C-alpha positions, 0 to 999 in steps of 0.5 A: 500500500505504501508503494502505491502511494509513493508511485501515485504521489511521484506521478502526480508531482511530476504532472503538477510540475509539468503543468506549472512549467508550461502555464505561461509563455515565459515559463515555457520558454525558460523551461525550453532553454533550460532543458536544452542545456543553457541553464544560466541563460534560462535564469538570467535572461529577460524575454521581450516580444519579437515585434519583427517576426510577429509582424512579418509572420502574423497570419502564420502565427495566428493560425498556429495560435503562436507568438514570437519572443526574443531573449535579451541575453541569448545562449550561444550555440557552440556548433555554429557560434550563433545566438539562439535569440528568437523563439516561438511559443505556441498555445495548445489548450491551456499549456504553452510550448516553446521552440527555436524560431531562428532569424530572418 
């Protein structure tokens, strides 16, 4: 009986943490950056609206229920030595999911 409670509590805790980390666009974006291995950048960066991509890709983003954001202190990808600055955050039901969007 104790083992079932432990497994159930662990599973519910993992689900709760997942829901919290994807409850807002900012948290979803910071979570994405953090789990891609850029721990420091995920904590210290600020997030602002990416006005350029939101304006250029307005129709595409509205169809996907998404919005673009830019990191003020972006991580640097070691392979290409480029900044990972722009991200797209998509709302799916009550949750938000982030992915790298690239540059123009």
